[in-house]
C-alpha positions in Angstrom: 99.5 248.1 118.7 102.7 250.1 118.8 102.1 253.7 119.7 105.6 255.0 120.0 108.9 253.6 118.9 112.5 254.6 118.2 114.9 253.5 115.5 118.6 253.7 116.0 118.2 256.7 118.3 121.5 258.4 119.3 122.5 261.2 121.5 126.0 262.3 122.4 127.3 264.7 125.1 130.8 265.3 124.0 132.5 261.9 124.0 129.7 260.3 126.1 127.2 258.1 124.2 124.1 258.8 126.2 122.0 256.9 123.6 123.8 254.6 121.3 121.5 253.2 118.5 118.5 252.6 120.7 115.6 250.6 119.3 112.5 250.5 121.5 108.7 250.1 121.1 105.9 251.1 123.5 102.6 249.3 123.1 99.1 250.4 123.7 97.5 248.9 126.8 100.8 248.1 128.4 103.2 249.5 131.1 106.7 249.4 129.8 109.5 249.9 132.3 112.9 251.5 131.7 115.5 250.4 134.2 119.2 250.7 134.5 122.0 252.2 136.7 122.4 255.9 137.0 123.8 257.4 133.8 122.4 254.5 131.7 120.4 256.9 129.4 116.9 256.6 130.8 116.2 260.2 131.5 118.1 261.3 128.3 115.7 259.0 126.4 112.7 260.6 128.0 114.1 264.1 127.3 114.7 263.2 123.6 111.2 261.7 123.2 109.6 264.8 124.5 111.7 267.4 122.7 113.7 268.7 125.7 116.9 267.4 124.2 117.5 267.1 120.4 118.5 263.8 119.0 121.8 263.4 117.1 120.6 260.5 114.9 117.8 258.0 114.4 114.1 258.4 114.4 111.1 258.7 116.7 107.8 257.4 115.3 104.2 257.8 116.5 102.4 254.9 114.8 103.9 255.0 111.3 104.6 258.8 111.3 108.1 260.1 111.9 108.2 262.9 114.5 110.2 265.7 112.9 113.7 266.2 114.2 113.9 269.3 116.3 110.2 269.2 117.4 109.8 271.6 120.4 108.9 270.3 123.8 105.8 272.6 123.8 104.5 270.9 120.7 105.0 267.3 121.8 101.4 267.1 123.2 100.1 267.5 119.7 101.5 264.0 119.1 99.6 262.6 122.0 102.7 262.4 124.4 102.9 263.8 127.9 105.4 263.3 130.7 106.4 264.0 134.3 109.8 264.9 135.6 112.2 263.7 138.3 112.2 267.3 139.6 108.6 268.5 139.8 107.7 271.3 137.5 104.7 273.3 138.5 103.7 277.0 138.6 104.2 277.6 142.3 102.4 280.9 142.4 99.2 279.4 140.9 96.6 277.4 142.8 96.4 273.7 142.6 93.2 274.1 140.6 94.7 276.6 138.2 97.7 274.3 137.5 95.1 271.8 136.2 93.0 274.3 134.3 96.2 275.4 132.6 96.4 272.2 130.7 92.6 271.8 130.2 92.2 275.2 128.5 94.3 276.6 125.6 97.3 276.1 127.9 97.9 279.8 128.6 98.0 281.3 132.1 95.2 283.7 131.2 93.1 280.9 129.9 93.5 279.0 133.2 92.5 282.1 135.2 89.5 282.7 133.0 88.2 279.1 133.4 88.6 279.3 137.1 85.5 281.4 137.3 83.5 279.2 134.9 82.3 275.6 134.8 83.5 274.5 131.4 86.4 272.3 132.7 85.8 272.3 136.4 84.1 268.9 136.3 87.2 267.4 134.7 89.5 269.2 137.0 87.6 268.0 140.0 87.6 264.4 138.8 91.4 264.4 138.3 92.2 266.2 141.6 89.9 263.8 143.4 91.7 260.8 141.9 95.0 262.1 143.4 93.5 263.2 146.7 94.0 266.9 146.1 90.5 268.3 145.5 90.4 269.7 149.1 93.7 271.5 148.4 92.4 273.1 145.1 92.7 276.7 146.3 96.1 276.4 147.9 99.2 277.6 146.0 101.2 274.8 144.5 104.3 276.0 146.2 102.7 275.4 149.6 102.1 271.7 149.0 104.3 269.0 150.5 106.8 267.3 148.3 104.6 264.3 147.8 101.5 266.4 147.0 103.5 268.4 144.4 104.4 265.1 142.7 100.8 264.0 142.7 99.8 267.4 141.3 102.3 267.0 138.4 100.9 263.5 137.7 97.4 265.0 137.8 98.5 267.6 135.2 99.9 264.8 133.0 96.8 262.6 133.1 94.6 265.7 132.4 96.2 265.8 128.9 94.2 262.7 127.8 97.3 261.5 125.9 98.0 258.2 124.2 101.5 257.9 125.6 102.5 258.8 129.2 106.1 259.0 130.2 106.6 258.9 134.0 110.1 259.7 135.2 110.5 258.1 138.7 107.0 259.0 139.8 107.2 257.0 143.1 110.4 258.6 144.4 109.9 260.2 147.8 106.2 259.3 148.2 104.5 257.9 151.2 103.0 254.4 150.9 99.5 255.6 150.5 100.6 258.0 147.7 102.4 255.2 146.0 99.2 253.2 146.0 97.4 256.2 144.3 100.1 256.4 141.6 100.0 252.6 141.0 96.2 252.8 140.6 96.5 255.6 138.0 99.1 253.7 136.0 97.0 250.6 135.9 93.9 252.7 134.8 95.8 254.3 132.0 97.0 251.0 130.8 93.6 249.4 131.0 92.2 252.4 129.0 94.6 251.6 126.2 97.4 254.1 126.7 101.1 253.3 126.4 102.6 253.9 129.8 106.4 254.3 130.1 107.8 254.0 133.6 111.3 255.0 134.7 111.8 253.4 138.1 114.5 252.0 140.4 112.3 250.0 142.7 112.4 246.4 141.3 109.4 245.2 143.3 107.3 248.0 141.7 108.6 247.0 138.3 107.7 243.4 138.8 104.2 244.4 140.1 103.3 247.0 137.5 105.2 246.5 134.3 104.2 244.2 131.4 107.5 244.7 129.6 110.9 245.9 130.6 113.9 247.4 128.8 117.3 247.5 130.6 119.7 250.2 129.5 123.4 250.5 130.3 125.8 253.0 128.9 123.3 254.2 126.3 122.5 250.7 125.0 119.6 248.3 125.5 121.2 245.2 127.1 118.0 243.2 127.8 114.3 243.3 127.2 111.3 241.1 128.0 109.1 240.2 130.9 110.3 241.8 134.1 110.4 238.6 136.1 112.7 237.1 133.5 114.8 240.1 132.6 115.7 241.3 136.1 117.2 238.0 137.1 119.5 237.7 134.1 123.2 237.6 135.3 124.4 240.4 133.0 121.5 242.6 134.0 122.3 242.1 137.7 126.0 242.8 137.0 125.1 246.0 135.1 122.6 247.2 137.7 124.2 246.2 140.9 127.8 246.0 139.9 128.2 242.4 141.0 
């Protein structure tokens, strides 16, 4: 079942066609990889899908419903979509636990602080933080975590949303091997639970290991799609990605 798709999606920055009539579909119970050279349109696509950048043309659909043009990034979660960022976005002056409670409550800072002293969402927060190995760090300020721990916390925030579509923008970058194992396990769990998992990644071995389907973008266009093992060895994909 298709959970999220785009139809003739376009985005221009001046004379640059960041997205040029892109048609994609993201299926339930599958990890779909987005690959391509720098500047190919991957992050722009994620930003358009999550309301951080307005589209110039085309449509985004959740199931059969068209997402209104101009939907705000703060409202995207209502459509069952959540994401992570290349550059981690946390509230550094809040504790690890409060960063999770912020998305488990009514998503206000005061709501998170109130829940800190209750038990309503603590079980869920403990489960999520334990999964990423940060429960013992729950009282530390987010800004005091290591780079890898901050990335894991952002992933924990995303999976706390109980979304149907998860967009991960280079979640493995800069992580130690044991942290990469944790993230791989999370992506597989989300897939097995029926979510659509979208993965932007440069590591081809990870793509081959994790992804069920792969789209290759170059200069704002989809130049190939299919099983990663097949797509990533196509000559025109190698040429676009490696410049050979």
